[in-house]
C-alpha positions as CSV (number, residue, x, y, z in Angstrom):
1,X,-20.9,17.3,15.0
2,X,-21.2,21.0,16.0
3,X,-24.5,21.3,14.2
4,X,-25.9,18.2,16.0
5,X,-24.7,19.5,19.3
6,X,-26.5,22.8,18.6
7,X,-29.7,21.0,17.6
8,X,-29.5,19.0,20.9
9,X,-29.0,22.2,22.9
10,X,-32.0,23.8,21.1
11,X,-34.2,20.7,21.7
12,X,-33.2,20.7,25.4
13,X,-34.2,24.4,25.5
14,X,-37.5,23.8,23.9
15,X,-38.3,20.9,26.3
16,X,-37.3,23.1,29.2
17,X,-39.8,25.7,28.0
18,X,-42.6,23.1,27.8
19,X,-41.7,21.8,31.3
20,X,-41.7,25.4,32.7
21,X,-45.3,25.8,31.5
22,X,-46.3,22.3,32.8
23,X,-45.2,22.5,36.4
24,X,-47.2,25.7,37.2
25,X,-50.4,23.8,37.8
26,X,-48.8,20.8,39.5
27,X,-47.9,20.0,43.1
28,X,-44.5,18.7,44.2
29,X,-45.9,15.2,44.6
30,X,-47.1,15.2,41.0
31,X,-43.6,15.8,39.5
32,X,-42.4,12.2,39.5
33,X,-45.5,11.1,37.5
34,X,-45.0,14.0,35.1
35,X,-41.3,13.0,34.6
36,X,-42.3,9.4,34.1
37,X,-44.9,10.3,31.4
38,X,-42.3,12.5,29.7
39,X,-39.7,9.8,29.9
40,X,-37.4,12.0,32.0
41,X,-35.3,10.8,35.0
42,X,-37.0,11.0,38.4
43,X,-36.6,14.5,39.9
44,X,-34.6,15.0,43.1
45,X,-36.5,15.0,46.4
46,X,-38.5,18.1,47.3
47,X,-36.3,18.9,50.3
48,X,-35.7,22.6,49.9
49,X,-36.0,22.6,46.1
50,X,-38.6,24.5,44.1
51,X,-40.7,22.6,41.5
52,X,-38.8,24.4,38.7
53,X,-35.4,23.4,40.2
54,X,-36.5,19.8,40.5
55,X,-37.7,19.6,36.8
56,X,-34.6,21.4,35.7
57,X,-32.4,18.9,37.5
58,X,-34.4,16.0,35.9
59,X,-33.9,17.5,32.4
60,X,-30.2,18.1,33.1
61,X,-29.8,14.4,34.2
62,X,-31.3,13.3,30.9
63,X,-28.6,12.2,28.4
64,X,-28.5,13.8,25.0
65,X,-29.3,10.5,23.3
66,X,-32.6,10.3,25.2
67,X,-33.9,13.8,24.4
68,X,-35.7,12.6,21.3
69,X,-37.8,10.2,23.3
70,X,-38.6,12.9,25.8
71,X,-39.7,15.2,22.9
72,X,-41.8,12.4,21.4
73,X,-43.5,11.9,24.7
74,X,-44.3,15.6,25.0
75,X,-45.7,15.7,21.5
76,X,-47.8,12.6,22.2
77,X,-49.3,13.6,25.5
78,X,-49.3,17.4,25.7
79,X,-51.2,19.7,23.5
80,X,-48.9,22.6,22.4
81,X,-49.5,25.7,20.3
82,X,-48.6,25.0,16.7
83,X,-45.5,27.2,16.7
84,X,-44.0,25.3,19.7
85,X,-45.0,21.9,18.4
86,X,-43.5,22.7,15.0
87,X,-40.2,23.8,16.4
88,X,-39.9,20.6,18.4
89,X,-40.9,18.5,15.4
90,X,-38.5,20.3,13.1
91,X,-35.6,19.4,15.4
92,X,-36.7,15.8,15.8
93,X,-37.1,15.3,12.1
94,X,-33.6,16.6,11.2
95,X,-31.6,13.7,9.8
96,X,-34.5,11.2,10.0
97,X,-35.5,9.4,6.8
98,X,-38.3,11.0,4.9
99,X,-40.1,11.0,1.6
100,X,-39.4,14.0,-0.6
101,X,-42.7,15.3,-2.1
102,X,-42.0,17.5,-5.2
103,X,-43.7,20.9,-5.4
104,X,-45.7,19.9,-8.5
105,X,-47.2,16.9,-6.6
106,X,-48.2,19.2,-3.7
107,X,-49.8,21.7,-6.0
108,X,-51.7,18.9,-7.8
109,X,-53.0,17.5,-4.5
110,X,-54.0,21.0,-3.4
111,X,-55.8,21.6,-6.7
112,X,-57.7,18.3,-6.5
113,X,-58.7,18.7,-2.8
114,X,-62.4,19.6,-2.7
115,X,-63.0,22.2,0.1
116,X,-66.6,23.0,-0.7
117,X,-68.0,20.9,2.1
118,X,-65.6,22.6,4.6
119,X,-66.5,26.2,3.4
120,X,-70.0,25.8,4.9
121,X,-68.2,25.9,8.3
122,X,-65.4,28.3,7.5
123,X,-64.8,29.2,11.1
124,X,-64.2,25.5,12.0
125,X,-61.8,25.1,9.1
126,X,-59.9,28.2,10.2
127,X,-59.7,27.0,13.8
128,X,-58.5,23.5,12.6
129,X,-55.9,25.1,10.3
130,X,-54.6,27.4,13.1
131,X,-54.2,24.3,15.4
132,X,-52.3,22.3,12.9
133,X,-50.1,25.0,11.3
134,X,-48.4,28.1,12.6
135,X,-49.7,30.6,10.0
136,X,-48.1,33.5,11.7
137,X,-51.1,35.8,12.0
138,X,-54.8,36.4,12.5
139,X,-56.8,34.6,9.9
140,X,-60.1,36.2,10.9
141,X,-59.5,38.9,8.3
């Protein structure tokens, strides 16, 4: 139970970070639509509240059991850097049913995957790879 609570707290923190980036380019009147797209409760009225306070209040009003739906909506509608997307996905996928793929199978698939057509456009392949995976460094070298 404690691990699940920690995971929910971490998911809430990750969602909060995404929302903090989202509201910067929006106006107060745009926040209800943003919350609706992100499956969050409606934010409180503007009256004396900053955009950040309104979004924080909306997230705080969101029950723990609904956080996964909010995270799914963010992943579906908002492009995120690979590291941020991966952290959210990792928390969402904890405890969900999944197919275990043995290391041998992964190696065989990698060996059989023909990259020759992609190597003609190596820069595109590297850009795609960086968008999909957090490789933790500069691949240009």
